[in-house]
N, CA, C and O of each residue as an XYZ file, in Angstrom:
504
protein
N      12.363    -29.507    -38.568
C      12.506    -28.187    -39.133
C      13.744    -27.527    -38.540
O      13.987    -27.605    -37.336
N      14.515    -26.883    -39.390
C      15.735    -26.224    -38.928
C      15.462    -24.754    -38.620
O      14.575    -24.134    -39.207
N      16.248    -24.208    -37.681
C      16.097    -22.802    -37.306
C      17.464    -22.221    -37.025
O      18.202    -22.763    -36.202
N      17.823    -21.134    -37.687
C      19.091    -20.426    -37.479
C      20.305    -21.347    -37.591
O      21.307    -21.141    -36.905
N      20.222    -22.334    -38.431
C      21.377    -23.188    -38.635
C      21.564    -24.244    -37.589
O      22.514    -25.022    -37.673
N      20.696    -24.308    -36.601
C      20.795    -25.331    -35.578
C      19.750    -26.393    -35.861
O      18.556    -26.141    -35.706
N      20.174    -27.562    -36.268
C      19.226    -28.582    -36.713
C      18.279    -29.051    -35.614
O      17.224    -29.606    -35.922
N      18.621    -28.848    -34.341
C      17.760    -29.322    -33.258
C      16.799    -28.260    -32.733
O      15.993    -28.548    -31.848
N      16.869    -27.023    -33.268
C      15.999    -25.948    -32.800
C      14.596    -26.116    -33.362
O      14.416    -26.573    -34.491
N      13.634    -25.751    -32.583
C      12.246    -25.747    -33.026
C      11.747    -24.309    -32.983
O      11.884    -23.654    -31.950
N      11.180    -23.800    -34.059
C      10.726    -22.407    -34.090
C       9.387    -22.212    -33.389
O       8.656    -21.277    -33.717
N       9.057    -23.059    -32.447
C       7.764    -22.943    -31.770
C       7.848    -21.953    -30.613
O       8.933    -21.648    -30.117
N       6.690    -21.459    -30.195
C       6.586    -20.571    -29.036
C       6.180    -21.423    -27.854
O       5.294    -22.270    -27.963
N       6.832    -21.197    -26.719
C       6.504    -21.939    -25.512
C       5.760    -21.023    -24.551
O       6.042    -19.827    -24.477
N       4.817    -21.585    -23.823
C       4.052    -20.825    -22.843
C       4.297    -21.396    -21.461
O       4.313    -22.612    -21.274
N       4.491    -20.503    -20.487
C       4.608    -20.952    -19.107
C       4.213    -19.803    -18.195
O       4.014    -18.678    -18.655
N       4.101    -20.081    -16.918
C       3.671    -19.041    -15.977
C       4.735    -18.733    -14.940
O       4.410    -18.247    -13.857
N       5.990    -19.003    -15.242
C       7.033    -18.784    -14.248
C       7.560    -17.357    -14.243
O       8.435    -17.038    -13.438
N       7.056    -16.484    -15.117
C       7.427    -15.082    -15.095
C       8.737    -14.749    -15.786
O       9.102    -13.574    -15.841
N       9.456    -15.719    -16.313
C      10.716    -15.440    -16.991
C      10.443    -15.213    -18.477
O       9.691    -15.963    -19.098
N      11.058    -14.179    -19.037
C      10.792    -13.836    -20.425
C      11.517    -14.755    -21.405
O      11.003    -15.025    -22.491
N      12.687    -15.233    -21.043
C      13.451    -16.091    -21.952
C      13.829    -17.367    -21.232
O      14.099    -17.366    -20.030
N      13.844    -18.440    -21.973
C      14.112    -19.745    -21.388
C      14.928    -20.555    -22.391
O      14.661    -20.485    -23.591
N      15.918    -21.325    -21.927
C      16.681    -22.144    -22.878
C      15.756    -23.093    -23.635
O      14.850    -23.699    -23.064
N      16.009    -23.201    -24.920
C      15.207    -24.093    -25.746
C      15.559    -25.541    -25.437
O      16.735    -25.904    -25.450
N      14.560    -26.374    -25.158
C      14.843    -27.785    -24.903
C      15.188    -28.540    -26.190
O      15.597    -29.700    -26.150
N      15.018    -27.866    -27.329
C      15.242    -28.522    -28.614
C      16.612    -28.247    -29.206
O      16.929    -28.753    -30.282
N      17.444    -27.442    -28.516
C      18.713    -27.038    -29.117
C      19.862    -27.231    -28.132
O      19.753    -26.905    -26.949
N      20.931    -27.754    -28.635
C      22.127    -27.918    -27.808
C      23.102    -26.767    -28.025
O      24.219    -26.805    -27.509
N      22.701    -25.741    -28.780
C      23.570    -24.605    -29.112
C      23.245    -23.361    -28.282
O      23.526    -22.243    -28.714
N      22.656    -23.544    -27.094
C      22.309    -22.443    -26.185
C      21.331    -21.439    -26.786
O      21.438    -20.243    -26.518
N      20.395    -21.897    -27.581
C      19.347    -21.025    -28.101
C      18.308    -20.792    -27.012
O      18.103    -21.626    -26.130
N      17.666    -19.645    -27.100
C      16.625    -19.301    -26.134
C      15.322    -19.035    -26.878
O      15.325    -18.575    -28.020
N      14.233    -19.327    -26.227
C      12.921    -19.009    -26.774
C      12.225    -18.058    -25.811
O      12.466    -18.099    -24.605
N      11.362    -17.201    -26.347
C      10.627    -16.265    -25.502
C       9.468    -17.002    -24.848
O       8.781    -17.806    -25.479
N       9.270    -16.709    -23.584
C       8.210    -17.333    -22.808
C       7.136    -16.276    -22.545
O       7.449    -15.147    -22.169
N       5.890    -16.640    -22.742
C       4.779    -15.720    -22.558
C       3.880    -16.183    -21.422
O       3.659    -17.380    -21.235
N       3.365    -15.217    -20.666
C       2.299    -15.493    -19.709
C       0.998    -15.098    -20.388
O       0.871    -13.987    -20.903
N       0.058    -15.983    -20.388
C      -1.222    -15.714    -21.022
C      -2.209    -15.219    -19.962
O      -2.445    -15.888    -18.956
N      -2.784    -14.034    -20.205
C      -3.802    -13.490    -19.324
C      -5.146    -13.651    -20.010
O      -5.337    -13.220    -21.147
N      -6.060    -14.269    -19.313
C      -7.400    -14.429    -19.856
C      -8.292    -13.296    -19.384
O      -7.924    -12.541    -18.484
N      -9.440    -13.181    -19.977
C     -10.414    -12.177    -19.557
C     -10.802    -12.407    -18.099
O     -10.993    -11.452    -17.345
N     -10.918    -13.665    -17.707
C     -11.255    -13.996    -16.323
C     -10.162    -13.545    -15.361
O     -10.455    -13.070    -14.264
N      -8.880    -13.694    -15.778
C      -7.766    -13.221    -14.953
C      -7.880    -11.718    -14.714
O      -7.704    -11.248    -13.590
N      -8.173    -10.970    -15.770
C      -8.293     -9.516    -15.641
C      -9.495     -9.129    -14.788
O      -9.418     -8.172    -14.019
N     -10.599     -9.852    -14.909
C     -11.765     -9.559    -14.084
C     -11.468     -9.837    -12.613
O     -11.886     -9.076    -11.740
N     -10.743    -10.931    -12.335
C     -10.372    -11.248    -10.952
C      -9.438    -10.175    -10.389
O      -9.583     -9.760     -9.239
N      -8.477     -9.728    -11.206
C      -7.557     -8.673    -10.781
C      -8.327     -7.391    -10.468
O      -8.066     -6.734     -9.461
N      -9.273     -7.042    -11.335
C     -10.094     -5.844    -11.124
C     -10.864     -5.946     -9.809
O     -10.919     -4.986     -9.040
N     -11.453     -7.102     -9.556
C     -12.221     -7.305     -8.329
C     -11.333     -7.138     -7.094
O     -11.703     -6.445     -6.147
N     -10.155     -7.778     -7.110
C      -9.236     -7.687     -5.971
C      -8.737     -6.267     -5.765
O      -8.629     -5.804     -4.630
N      -8.429     -5.568     -6.863
C      -7.938     -4.198     -6.778
C      -9.009     -3.280     -6.187
O      -8.711     -2.453     -5.326
N     -10.241     -3.422     -6.643
C     -11.325     -2.596     -6.112
C     -11.563     -2.879     -4.635
O     -11.847     -1.955     -3.872
N     -11.454     -4.137     -4.215
C     -11.615     -4.477     -2.799
C     -10.525     -3.823     -1.954
O     -10.803     -3.299     -0.876
N      -9.277     -3.853     -2.445
C      -8.175     -3.234     -1.704
C      -8.357     -1.724     -1.610
O      -8.132     -1.135     -0.553
N      -8.765     -1.095     -2.713
C      -8.978      0.360     -2.706
C     -10.093      0.720     -1.731
O      -9.984      1.699     -0.992
N     -11.161     -0.066     -1.728
C     -12.274      0.170     -0.805
C     -11.823      0.066      0.640
O     -12.224      0.878      1.474
N     -10.983     -0.933      0.952
C     -10.480     -1.089      2.316
C      -9.627      0.107      2.732
O      -9.744      0.591      3.858
N      -8.773      0.580      1.833
C      -7.918      1.728      2.147
C      -8.780      2.964      2.397
O      -8.548      3.702      3.355
N      -9.770      3.187      1.542
C     -10.629      4.353      1.713
C     -11.427      4.274      2.997
O     -11.609      5.287      3.674
N     -11.908      3.091      3.346
C     -12.646      2.932      4.601
C     -11.759      3.234      5.798
O     -12.193      3.904      6.735
N     -10.510      2.743      5.778
C      -9.616      2.977      6.916
C      -9.264      4.463      7.029
O      -9.129      4.979      8.138
N      -9.113      5.158      5.889
C      -8.840      6.592      5.943
C     -10.050      7.352      6.465
O      -9.900      8.303      7.232
N     -11.236      6.947      6.061
C     -12.448      7.607      6.542
C     -12.633      7.402      8.035
O     -13.113      8.298      8.728
N     -12.255      6.225      8.541
C     -12.342      5.993      9.982
C     -11.440      6.966     10.717
O     -11.832      7.519     11.745
N     -10.233      7.181     10.202
C      -9.305      8.108     10.839
C      -9.794      9.537     10.786
O      -9.566     10.303     11.722
N     -10.461      9.911      9.712
C     -10.934     11.283      9.570
C     -12.203     11.542     10.358
O     -12.478     12.688     10.713
N     -12.985     10.505     10.641
C     -14.248     10.737     11.332
C     -14.108     10.648     12.842
O     -15.098     10.837     13.549
N     -12.928     10.371     13.362
C     -12.724     10.320     14.798
C     -13.000      8.952     15.388
O     -12.970      8.806     16.610
N     -13.265      7.952     14.578
C     -13.541      6.614     15.085
C     -12.270      5.903     15.533
O     -12.345      4.887     16.225
N     -11.121      6.412     15.155
C      -9.855      5.847     15.576
C      -9.582      6.330     16.996
O      -9.718      7.520     17.278
N      -9.200      5.428     17.891
C      -9.010      5.823     19.285
C      -7.774      6.705     19.464
O      -7.832      7.707     20.176
N      -6.654      6.343     18.826
C      -5.410      7.092     18.978
C      -4.994      7.685     17.641
O      -5.096      7.037     16.599
N      -4.525      8.926     17.685
C      -4.054      9.617     16.484
C      -2.583      9.973     16.647
O      -2.124     10.278     17.748
N      -1.858      9.930     15.550
C      -0.461     10.375     15.562
C      -0.423     11.886     15.359
O      -1.420     12.500     14.979
N       0.745     12.477     15.620
C       0.893     13.937     15.520
C       0.450     14.465     14.160
O      -0.255     15.471     14.081
N       0.858     13.796     13.103
C       0.529     14.237     11.744
C      -0.995     14.309     11.557
O      -1.512     15.251     10.956
N      -1.698     13.306     12.079
C      -3.154     13.261     11.934
C      -3.823     14.382     12.733
O      -4.792     14.989     12.274
N      -3.297     14.651     13.931
C      -3.853     15.725     14.764
C      -3.619     17.075     14.095
O      -4.523     17.909     14.039
N      -2.400     17.288     13.586
C      -2.106     18.561     12.912
C      -3.018     18.763     11.707
O      -3.491     19.872     11.459
N      -3.261     17.693     10.966
C      -4.134     17.796      9.798
C      -5.570     18.084     10.221
O      -6.242     18.929      9.629
N      -6.028     17.389     11.233
C      -7.404     17.554     11.718
C      -7.642     18.966     12.242
O      -8.691     19.557     11.989
N      -6.660     19.510     12.977
C      -6.793     20.838     13.572
C      -6.277     21.951     12.668
O      -6.483     23.132     12.944
N      -5.601     21.563     11.581
C      -4.980     22.522     10.661
C      -4.025     23.453     11.415
O      -4.135     24.678     11.349
N      -3.080     22.827     12.138
C      -2.104     23.586     12.917
C      -0.691     23.143     12.547
O      -0.495     22.102     11.919
N       0.279     23.943     12.944
C       1.683     23.648     12.658
C       2.255     22.723     13.731
O       1.658     22.556     14.794
N       3.420     22.122     13.448
C       4.070     21.299     14.475
C       4.370     22.086     15.743
O       4.267     21.543     16.843
N       4.741     23.363     15.607
C       5.041     24.189     16.783
C       3.811     24.432     17.645
O       3.900     24.425     18.872
N       2.671     24.647     17.010
C       1.433     24.844     17.768
C       1.059     23.577     18.515
O       0.628     23.637     19.667
N       1.219     22.439     17.871
C       0.927     21.169     18.540
C       1.867     20.960     19.722
O       1.452     20.465     20.770
N       3.121     21.335     19.555
C       4.077     21.214     20.655
C       3.649     22.111     21.825
O       3.730     21.690     22.979
N       3.200     23.331     21.547
C       2.721     24.222     22.613
C       1.516     23.630     23.333
O       1.402     23.756     24.552
N       0.615     22.986     22.592
C      -0.545     22.345     23.222
C      -0.104     21.218     24.153
O      -0.717     20.994     25.196
N       0.955     20.512     23.775
C       1.494     19.447     24.640
C       2.147     20.041     25.876
O       1.871     19.610     26.995
N       3.018     21.034     25.677
C       3.784     21.618     26.782
C       2.862     22.236     27.823
O       3.085     22.080     29.024
N       1.832     22.933     27.369
C       0.923     23.606     28.304
C      -0.096     22.653     28.924
O      -0.852     23.041     29.814
N      -0.116     21.416     28.457
C      -1.034     20.427     29.018
C      -2.449     20.515     28.483
O      -3.347     19.825     28.964
N      -2.646     21.360     27.492
C      -3.988     21.504     26.916
C      -4.402     20.227     26.197
O      -5.571     19.843     26.218
N      -3.440     19.578     25.565
C      -3.744     18.348     24.827
C      -2.876     17.214     25.372
O      -1.679     17.167     25.087
N      -3.458     16.301     26.150
C      -2.688     15.180     26.691
C      -2.184     14.268     25.578
O      -2.785     14.183     24.507
N      -1.084     13.593     25.847
C      -0.490     12.708     24.844
C       0.256     11.582     25.525
O       0.529     11.635     26.724
N       0.579     10.580     24.762
C       1.444      9.474     25.198
C       2.599      9.416     24.222
O       2.403      9.522     23.011
N       3.797      9.250     24.743
C       4.963      9.116     23.886
C       5.401      7.658     23.913
O       5.691      7.099     24.971
N       5.443      7.066     22.754
C       5.896      5.680     22.624
C       7.031      5.694     21.613
O       6.837      6.017     20.441
N       8.218      5.339     22.086
C       9.389      5.471     21.226
C       9.596      6.934     20.917
O       9.692      7.756     21.828
N       9.665      7.263     19.658
C       9.816      8.663     19.275
C       8.531      9.270     18.760
O       8.546     10.392     18.252
N       7.413      8.559     18.875
C       6.146      9.042     18.334
C       5.194      9.470     19.438
O       5.133      8.860     20.505
N       4.452     10.535     19.155
C       3.441     11.042     20.079
C       2.079     10.552     19.614
O       1.777     10.553     18.421
N       1.257     10.130     20.582
C      -0.093      9.665     20.290
C      -1.082     10.444     21.141
O      -0.819     10.750     22.304
N      -2.233     10.761     20.536
C      -3.258     11.570     21.184
C      -4.584     10.832     21.091
O      -4.910     10.261     20.051
N      -5.352     10.842     22.182
C      -6.685     10.239     22.136
C      -7.580     11.094     21.240
O      -7.606     12.320     21.346
N      -8.290     10.436     20.382
C      -9.203     11.139     19.490
C     -10.244     11.925     20.274
O     -10.625     13.028     19.882
N     -10.701     11.354     21.380
C     -11.710     12.044     22.203
C     -11.133     13.318     22.826
O     -11.842     14.315     22.961
N      -9.837     13.289     23.209
C      -9.206     14.489     23.771
C      -9.121     15.604     22.728
O      -9.345     16.775     23.036
N      -8.796     15.224     21.491
C      -8.714     16.218     20.410
C     -10.096     16.813     20.168
O     -10.236     18.027     20.015
N     -11.127     15.949     20.133
C     -12.489     16.436     19.915
C     -12.937     17.371     21.032
O     -13.557     18.399     20.760
N     -12.635     17.030     22.285
C     -13.001     17.881     23.434
C     -12.337     19.239     23.328
O     -12.958     20.270     23.584
N     -11.052     19.229     22.942
C     -10.334     20.474     22.832
C     -10.961     21.355     21.734
O     -11.056     22.573     21.887
N     -11.376     20.740     20.655
C     -11.997     21.479     19.558
C     -13.340     22.081     19.993
O     -13.742     23.136     19.503
N     -14.024     21.402     20.914
C     -15.323     21.893     21.391
C     -15.162     22.919     22.500
O     -16.158     23.456     22.985
N     -13.946     23.202     22.909
C     -13.714     24.231     23.913
C     -13.310     23.697     25.270
O     -12.968     24.480     26.156
N     -13.341     22.367     25.464
C     -12.895     21.783     26.733
C     -11.395     21.671     26.722
O     -10.758     21.934     25.702
N     -10.819     21.282     27.847
C      -9.359     21.175     27.905
C      -8.842     19.812     27.511
O      -7.630     19.621     27.410
N      -9.733     18.853     27.283
C      -9.275     17.533     26.848
C      -8.776     16.659     27.968
O      -8.387     15.517     27.724
N      -8.774     17.156     29.188
C      -8.260     16.374     30.306
C      -9.361     15.600     31.030
O      -9.096     14.948     32.040
N     -10.591     15.668     30.524
C     -11.756     15.132     31.174
C     -11.725     13.686     31.397
O     -12.674     13.126     31.946
């Protein structure tokens, strides 16, 4: 069968899973290209859904751990969010020694237990 004037072209559709949309036709010496399709089955979509839900569940669990105080060390952003305070207020808590911290590189880390103690009225240095 002829296609577009090239006697060696085949008007068939080729399927592959290499992710490329166009591929040189093996039937034509005139640099013709055929479109390549990836076929998704219902099972593929169900597997994708399962994996996506598992990843979302893991992310939500890790965020809940951080919000419930189960995380041992908190970054400045997390402490400010938990206490609903500004960066300047957090800096004052550090300077006055009310909230102990560790500086690693350019980041400040706070023990979750120290933040909780401070919220309960203790000084966090216990």
